[in-house]
C-alpha positions as CSV (number, residue, x, y, z in Angstrom):
1,M,7.5,-5.8,33.5
2,P,6.5,-3.1,31.0
3,D,7.4,-3.5,27.4
4,K,10.0,-1.3,25.7
5,K,7.4,1.1,24.2
6,E,6.0,1.7,27.7
7,K,9.5,2.1,29.2
8,F,10.5,4.7,26.6
9,P,7.4,6.7,25.7
10,Y,9.4,9.6,24.4
11,K,11.3,9.2,21.2
12,M,13.5,12.2,21.9
13,F,14.6,10.9,25.3
14,P,16.2,7.4,24.9
15,W,17.9,7.4,28.3
16,R,15.9,6.4,31.4
17,L,16.9,6.7,35.0
18,E,14.9,5.2,37.8
19,Y,15.9,5.5,41.5
20,P,14.4,5.5,45.0
21,D,13.0,8.9,46.1
22,P,14.8,10.1,49.2
23,D,12.0,12.7,49.9
24,T,9.6,9.8,50.7
25,N,12.1,7.8,52.7
26,Y,12.8,5.6,49.6
27,K,9.2,4.2,49.5
28,T,8.5,5.4,46.0
29,T,10.7,5.7,42.9
30,K,11.5,8.7,40.7
31,L,11.6,8.3,36.9
32,C,13.6,10.7,34.7
33,F,14.3,10.7,30.9
34,F,17.3,12.2,29.2
35,T,18.5,12.9,25.7
36,C,22.0,11.6,26.3
37,K,24.0,9.6,28.9
38,E,26.1,12.7,29.9
39,Y,23.0,14.5,31.1
40,A,21.9,11.5,33.1
41,L,25.4,11.3,34.8
42,I,25.2,15.0,35.5
43,H,21.8,14.5,37.2
44,I,23.2,11.6,39.2
45,E,26.2,13.7,40.4
46,K,24.1,16.8,41.1
47,Y,21.6,15.0,43.3
48,K,24.1,12.6,44.8
49,I,22.1,9.5,43.8
50,K,23.5,6.4,45.4
51,R,24.2,3.2,43.4
52,K,21.8,1.1,45.5
53,G,18.5,1.0,43.7
54,R,19.6,3.2,40.8
55,H,18.9,1.9,37.3
56,L,20.1,3.7,34.1
57,E,19.2,2.2,30.8
58,S,18.9,3.2,27.2
59,A,16.3,2.4,24.5
60,P,17.2,-0.3,22.0
61,G,19.2,0.9,19.2
62,T,20.7,3.9,21.1
63,V,24.3,4.5,20.4
64,D,26.4,5.3,23.5
65,K,28.6,8.0,22.2
66,V,30.1,11.0,23.9
67,S,28.8,14.2,22.3
68,T,31.3,17.0,21.8
69,K,30.6,20.5,23.1
70,R,29.6,23.2,20.7
71,P,32.4,25.6,19.9
72,K,32.2,29.0,21.6
73,R,30.9,31.8,19.5
74,T,33.4,34.5,18.5
75,K,32.4,38.1,18.2
């Protein structure tokens, strides 16, 4: 099993999603990195990734907080 530095090579992307690739009949896995959990969940919903084989994890020390949306600009 790779160590934490190998698993999270990008400091700016502490969320890691690994899942079987449906394009190759689930023989290989896809690996994606995200800045926050919300973006990972959006990716899961968008591509309809099933729970079987899906693994979402965060880097050590990452705070699981819900970010607020930026306020709309007024003219």
